[in-house]
Structure formats: C-alpha cells, structure tokens
N, C-alpha and C positions, 0 to 999 in steps of 0.2 A: 376655375373651380378649385377650391382647396383640396389638398390631398387628404385631409382628415375626413372629408366627406366620402371620398372613394375608399379609403381603407381605415375606417374608425377602429376596427379590432386590432390592427397593427400598432397604432399609436398607444392603445391602452395596454396591450401585452408588453410592448417595449418598456413603458414606464414601470410596469410591475416586475419586469425581469431584472432590473437593476437591484442588487442585493449585496450583502456583505460577503467578503471573501474569507474563507476559512483556511488558514495555513495548516495543512495536515502534518507538516514536519514538526510542529510543536506539540503534538498530542502524544500521549503514552501509548505505544503500540506493544502488542504481544505476538510472537511468532509461535505457532503451534502446528502439530501435525496429527491427524487421526491415524496415520500409518505408524508413527513412532510416538506413542502416547507418553513416553517418559521424557520427551524433549519439549520444553517450553522455555523460551528465552525472550528477553526484551528485544523488540524489533525497532527499526527506523524506517522512516519513509522520506525520501526515496531510498531504496536499498534493493537487495536481493537476498535470498535465503543463504547462500554460501557466505556472504559477508557478514550477516548477523550471527550465524553459527560460529564462524571464525573469531569474530570479536568477542564472543562469550566463552571461548575455549572449548567448544564442543567438538570442533574438527581442526585438524592442522592446516597449515597454509595450503590452499588448493593448487597454487602455482609452483610449489616446491616438489621436486622429484616426480613421483608417480601420483601425486595428489589428485589430479583429475581422474585418473583410473580408479584409485582406491576410494574415491568419494562418490562413485556413481550412485550409491544407495540414496544420496541426497536428492538427485534428480528423479529417482523412481517413486518417491513419496509425494503425497499431496501436502501442501503447506498453506497455512492461512494466516494472514495479518489481520489482527483484530484491535479495535479501539472503541471507546465510547464517544459518540457524537452527540453533543448537547446543544440545545437551542435550534434544532432544525424543525 
C-alpha cells in the first residue's frame, strides 16, 4: 500500500509548506520604547538593545567602567523592534 493513501494530508501539506525564505537581516528595522518615547534608533537583526543604542551613540560602552550598573535603565524599559514585512 502506498504511503500517500495512508497519509494524503501529510503529502499535500508538505508540498505547500515549502516557500521562500525571508532574510530578516536585510530589512530596515527601528528600535523604539514606549517607556522612553524620546528614543528611536535604527536597529539591526540579529542584535540586542544595548548594541543598537551604543552604535547610535545613545549610551556609552556598556562594558567600560560601571557601564553595566549605570545603564540598568535600559533593561528596565520595554523595547520593540519594528519593520515592514511585504509579500506575506
């Protein structure tokens, strides 16, 4: 007996699940915070909030001196990465 007779839905779903891959790192990202409404910077993916804020000059080097302690406010806020996804 053929497997397609036993599991016809599996074969149809598998063939439909193959699609194009979207490279998220090539899209234009924005990093914002509802907590700190005056901060909006370009973001990158993959990344993290501290790296994007440092790259844009919003915060000093978090690994220098007491940077980790002085930048705790960054971790206390909520941060959102946003982009426009087209063709989905």
